[in-house]
N, C-alpha and C positions, 0 to 999 in steps of 0.2 A: 844362657840370658833368660830363659823362662823361670830357672831357679832364683836367679837374682830379684826378679819381680817378685816372686812369691815369697821371698825372705823379706823383703822390704815391707810388705803389708802387715805381718804380725807384729813389726816393731811399733807402728802407728796405732794399732789395736791394744797394744800394752800399755799405752800411757792413759791413764783414768781420764775420762771427760767429766768436768764440773757437772754436776747435776742441777737443774734448774727448778727452783720450788714453783710448783704449779699451785695457783689459786684453786679453791673448790670448784670454781667453774674454770674449765680450761681456755674458753673464749671469751675472757674478760672484756676485751677489746670489741669484739664482735657485739655483745650484749650492750655494752656502753654506746656503741653507733647505733645500733636498732632503738635503743632507749631514748636516746637523743632524737632520732626520727620520730618516734611516735609522741614524744613530748612536743617538737615543732609542729607536728600535724595536729596535734591538739590545741595547741595554743592559736594556730590559723584558723580553726575551726571557730573556736571562741571568738576571735576577732571578726571573723565573717558574721557570726550572729550577732554580736554587738553593733556592728555596721547596720545590719537588717534591722535591729531593733530601733537603733537610733534614726534610720531612715523612716520607718513607720512612725515613731513617735514624732518626728519633725511633720510630716505629712498629716497627722492627726491634729497638731498644735496649729498649723496654718489653717486648716478647714475649721477648727474651732474659732480663731481669730476672725477669720472671713465671717463666720456667721454672726459673731458677736458686733463686728464691724456693721453689718448690714441690718442687725436689730438696732444699733444705735443711729444708723441714717434714718430708719424708719419710724424711730422714737422722736428723733429730732423734726422731721417733717411732719408728724403728726402734732407735735408741739407748736412748730411753727403756724401749722393751719388752724389749730384752736386759738392761738395768740391772735392771728389775722381775723379771724371770726369775733373773738371779743372785742378787738378794735373797731371793727366795722360796726358791731352792734353799739358799741358805746358812741362812736360818731353819729350815727343815725339816730341814736335816741337823743343826742343833743342837739342835732340839727331839728329834729322835731320839736323839741321842747322850745328852740329859739323861734320857729314857726309860730306856734302856738302863743307865745308872748306877744308877737306883732299882731296877730290876728284880735280883732276886738269881737268879731261876731264868730260865734260857734258854728261851724259848719259841720254837717253830719258826715260820719267816716263813709267814704266810699267802698262799697263792697268789690266793686270790680277792680278798684286799686289793690286792694289787699289779695284779691285773686291772682292779679297780674304779679304781685311780689311773690307769691307762694310758687306760680309758675316758674319765674325767673329762678328762684332757689332750687326748685327742682331740676331745672335745666342746666344749672351751673354745676349742680350735686353729679348729673348725670355726664355730663363733661369732664368733670375732674376723674370719674371712675373710668371713662373711656381713655383718658390720658394716663392713667396709672395701670391699665391693663397689660400693656406690653412690658413696662417694667417689672411688673408682677410676675408675668411668664418668665421673663429673662431671669429674673431671681430664683424661681423655681426650677427652671432648667439648670442654672449654675449649682443650686444646692442637689439637684439629682446626680449632675457629673462629679461633684465632690464626693458625694455618698459612694457612688459606683467608683470611683477611682481608689477610694480608701478600702472598699471590700476588695477589689481586684488585687490591690497591693497586699493586703493581707493573705488572700487566698495564695497568690505567687509566691510569698515567702513561705507559707506553710507548705505548699507543694514542693518548693526547693529544698526544705528541711527534710521532708519525710523521702524525698528522692536520695539525699546524701544520706540518711539514716539506714536506706535500704541498702545503699552500696557499702557501708560502714563494715558490715560483717564480712563481704567479699574483700575489700582492703585489708581487714585483719587477718584475714586467711593467706592472702598473699604475703603480707609482712612475716607471717609465721613462717611460710614455707620459704621465703628468702633467708630469714635468720638461720632455720635449720641448714638450708644448703650453705650458707657461709660458714656456720660452724662446721658442718661436715667437711667442706673445703680446707680449713683451717686443720683439722683434725689430720686429714690426708696429707697435708702439706707437713705437717709434724712427723707423721710417722714414715713420710719417705724419707725425709732428712734424717730421722733415726736410723732407718733401714741403711742408707747411704753411708752412714757415719760406720755402723756396724761392719758394712763391706770393707771399708778402707781398713 
C-alpha cells in the first residue's frame, strides 16, 4: 500500500502547472491596499485642516463683524448726541430771540445766569460720562474676551497640528512596517503553496 501512494505522487508532479506571470512587484494587491490607506489618511488630514481653517476664519469674521457693529452703534450714538445738541442750541437761540423781541427795555445779561448755565452743562456732561462708563467698560471687556478667544483658538489649532505632525513620522514607520509584514506574509504564503505543490 505504501508503494501505491508513492507511485501516485509522481503522476501528479508530472503534470506541468501553468505558471502565473508575476508583476514586477509580487505584492501588487498589498501595495494598492496600503497606498489607498495612505491616500485616505492624507485626505482625512487635509479635510481636518480645512475644517480648522474654516472654523478659525469664521471666528475672525464674527469678531470683525462685532467690532464693526459696535463702532457703528458708537457712531450712531455720537451722531444722535451731536444732532440733539444742535437742535437744543437752535431751539434755545430761537427762544432767546423771541424773548428779546418782546422786551422793549434792554436788560443787562446776568452773569449768575450764565454761570448757572455753564454749571448745568458741566453737570450734564459729567452725568453722561458716568452713564457711559459701564457701557464702555462692558465693550472693552467683550473686546478683550473676543481677542483672547481668537488667540486661544489659533494657538489651540497650531498645537494640534504640531502634535499631529510629531506623530506623523511614527505613523509612517508603523505603516511601513505593516506593509513590509504584509508583503512578507504574502511571500511566505506563496512559497508555502509552491512547496505544497512540489511535494504532491
